[in-house]
C-alpha positions as a printed Julia matrix, in Angstrom:
201×3 Matrix{Float64}:
  -2.47   12.38  173.36
  -5.72   13.44  171.68
  -7.87   13.15  174.49
  -5.57   13.96  177.17
  -7.0    17.35  179.13
  -5.79   20.6   178.16
  -3.63   22.15  180.74
  -4.46   25.45  182.78
  -2.13   27.85  181.03
  -3.29   26.19  177.36
  -6.91   27.13  178.25
  -6.19   30.7   179.31
  -4.36   31.05  176.18
  -7.35   29.78  174.3
 -10.12   32.06  176.13
  -7.66   35.17  175.46
  -7.55   34.07  172.08
 -11.27   34.11  171.44
 -11.55   37.44  173.51
  -9.3    39.05  171.34
 -11.04   37.75  168.14
 -14.39   38.51  169.12
 -12.88   42.18  170.01
 -11.6    42.05  166.52
 -14.96   41.02  164.78
 -16.76   43.8   166.64
 -14.52   46.55  165.88
 -14.84   44.76  161.95
 -18.34   45.17  162.16
 -18.71   48.23  163.74
 -16.87   49.93  161.43
 -18.87   48.76  158.92
 -21.63   49.86  160.19
 -20.95   53.33  160.96
 -18.19   54.15  158.26
 -19.41   57.06  156.87
 -20.26   58.59  160.37
 -16.79   57.46  161.21
 -15.19   59.2   158.15
 -16.84   62.16  159.04
 -16.35   62.43  162.63
 -12.38   61.87  161.74
 -12.44   65.11  159.27
 -13.12   67.47  162.34
 -10.72   69.58  164.09
 -12.1    71.52  166.81
 -12.52   69.63  170.2
 -16.26   71.14  170.44
 -17.13   70.06  166.84
 -16.3    66.47  167.48
 -18.11   66.56  171.35
 -21.04   67.78  169.66
 -21.05   65.22  167.05
 -20.76   62.72  169.37
 -23.47   63.97  171.29
 -25.32   63.84  168.15
 -24.48   59.84  167.45
 -24.12   58.22  170.66
 -24.35   55.04  169.19
 -20.26   55.53  168.07
 -19.82   54.78  171.55
 -20.54   51.23  172.26
 -18.21   51.44  175.23
 -20.03   51.53  178.88
 -16.78   53.12  180.48
 -16.18   55.09  177.47
 -19.55   56.46  177.66
 -19.56   57.28  180.91
 -16.26   58.8   180.95
 -17.44   61.22  177.53
 -20.74   62.23  179.49
 -18.64   63.03  182.82
 -16.03   65.37  180.85
 -19.35   67.01  178.74
 -20.78   68.17  181.78
 -17.76   68.94  183.1
 -17.33   71.13  180.16
 -20.67   72.65  180.16
 -20.14   73.37  183.92
 -16.52   75.57  182.91
 -19.02   77.1   180.01
 -21.63   78.28  182.69
 -19.37   79.28  185.14
 -17.29   81.41  182.62
 -20.47   82.89  181.39
 -21.58   84.03  185.04
 -18.36   85.45  185.4
 -18.46   87.44  181.86
 -21.61   88.62  183.15
 -20.39   89.76  186.23
 -17.76   91.68  184.46
 -20.0    93.47  181.78
 -22.43   94.43  185.06
 -19.55   96.05  187.12
 -18.3    97.72  183.89
 -21.87   99.15  183.24
 -21.75  100.29  187.0
 -18.81  102.27  186.9
 -19.65  103.7   183.85
 -22.83  104.98  184.96
 -21.15  106.15  188.2
 -18.57  108.0   185.74
 -21.19  109.69  184.32
 -22.81  111.06  187.05
 -19.89  112.19  189.05
 -19.51  115.8   189.97
 -16.89  118.27  189.25
 -14.84  117.11  192.4
 -14.91  113.94  191.6
 -17.48  112.17  193.96
 -20.39  110.35  193.33
 -23.6   112.41  194.32
 -25.35  109.18  195.3
 -23.15  108.03  197.47
 -22.44  111.65  199.24
 -26.32  111.48  199.73
 -26.47  108.83  201.7
 -23.57  109.23  203.54
 -25.18  112.56  204.93
 -27.1   112.86  207.95
 -30.63  112.23  207.74
 -32.0   115.82  208.25
 -29.47  116.92  205.54
 -30.79  114.32  203.31
 -34.19  115.86  203.97
 -33.62  119.0   202.85
 -32.08  117.73  199.64
 -35.18  115.86  199.2
 -37.41  118.72  199.94
 -35.06  121.33  197.92
 -35.75  123.42  200.83
 -32.41  125.61  201.2
 -33.75  127.46  204.43
 -34.37  124.54  206.47
 -30.82  123.53  204.55
 -29.39  126.81  206.38
 -31.56  126.08  209.76
 -29.66  122.48  209.97
 -26.19  123.73  208.89
 -26.67  126.16  211.57
 -27.43  123.55  214.43
 -24.42  121.16  213.23
 -20.7   121.34  214.61
 -19.43  123.97  212.09
 -16.9   121.74  211.04
 -18.53  118.7   210.21
 -21.02  121.24  208.13
 -18.34  122.26  206.18
 -17.26  118.82  205.43
 -20.84  117.82  204.12
 -21.39  121.02  202.39
 -17.98  120.84  200.47
 -18.69  116.87  199.45
 -21.9   118.0   198.31
 -20.37  120.6   196.08
 -17.93  118.37  194.85
 -20.21  115.73  193.78
 -22.3   118.49  192.34
 -25.44  117.97  194.66
 -24.84  121.65  195.6
 -23.67  124.01  193.03
 -22.0   127.31  194.15
 -22.79  130.6   192.59
 -25.89  128.05  190.68
 -27.85  131.82  190.59
 -25.3   133.47  188.35
 -24.91  130.16  186.62
 -28.67  130.07  186.03
 -28.54  133.64  184.44
 -26.08  132.55  181.94
 -27.49  129.2   180.68
 -31.05  130.45  181.21
 -32.25  127.45  183.29
 -30.9   125.78  186.85
 -28.33  123.43  187.02
 -28.9   122.57  190.9
 -30.94  119.74  192.34
 -31.52  122.0   195.23
 -33.73  125.56  195.13
 -31.12  128.05  194.3
 -32.98  130.52  196.22
 -30.64  131.94  199.19
 -27.79  129.96  197.55
 -25.32  132.48  197.79
 -25.99  132.85  201.98
 -25.0   128.89  202.37
 -21.24  129.72  202.74
 -21.94  132.47  204.72
 -24.26  130.63  207.27
 -21.7   127.78  207.68
 -18.79  130.93  208.21
 -20.98  132.96  210.85
 -21.51  129.68  212.61
 -18.05  129.29  213.15
 -17.19  132.49  214.64
 -17.07  132.56  218.41
 -20.11  134.07  220.41
 -18.81  136.55  222.89
 -20.65  137.19  226.04
 -21.2   140.96  226.22
 -22.3   140.76  229.91
């Protein structure tokens, strides 16, 4: 019947058909309009190149949903790049610090900076002032085992050089961070401090 109303399912079919036809027409118009850019995009092989190309040609992303998904992925990608760059920078800084530490290690394999910072304040003062007499005085006032422990670490780190006077005569210059006058007396000072004091009374 010509003038009979369409059934509901027939109306849905017409609506779907019109939607699909409209989508096809939009696609044809889009391809015709951006044909050159689409061909160039199709030649790209690397994902990063494709992303950069789409960033420069946002008109190739006509669908809002796709555009949002792309922007989200691009933001996540940039965040991964920044995070990786931060990690690589931290790794490089740690490597530089380790190399610097290796360069300054003493003959016993200890870091003079770490050893100095671990010394009691009065011993640090001796090395800062390069005062050997004060060093002997401080060592005599300390527990003998503690004095020997700290001085051994100073030797192993290069803060204190055994027989520095002999080395100075051989090299023509001092290789110690501390004034070497009285250097040979330090070991004797520690040893004397170890000996028990006998009461003659």
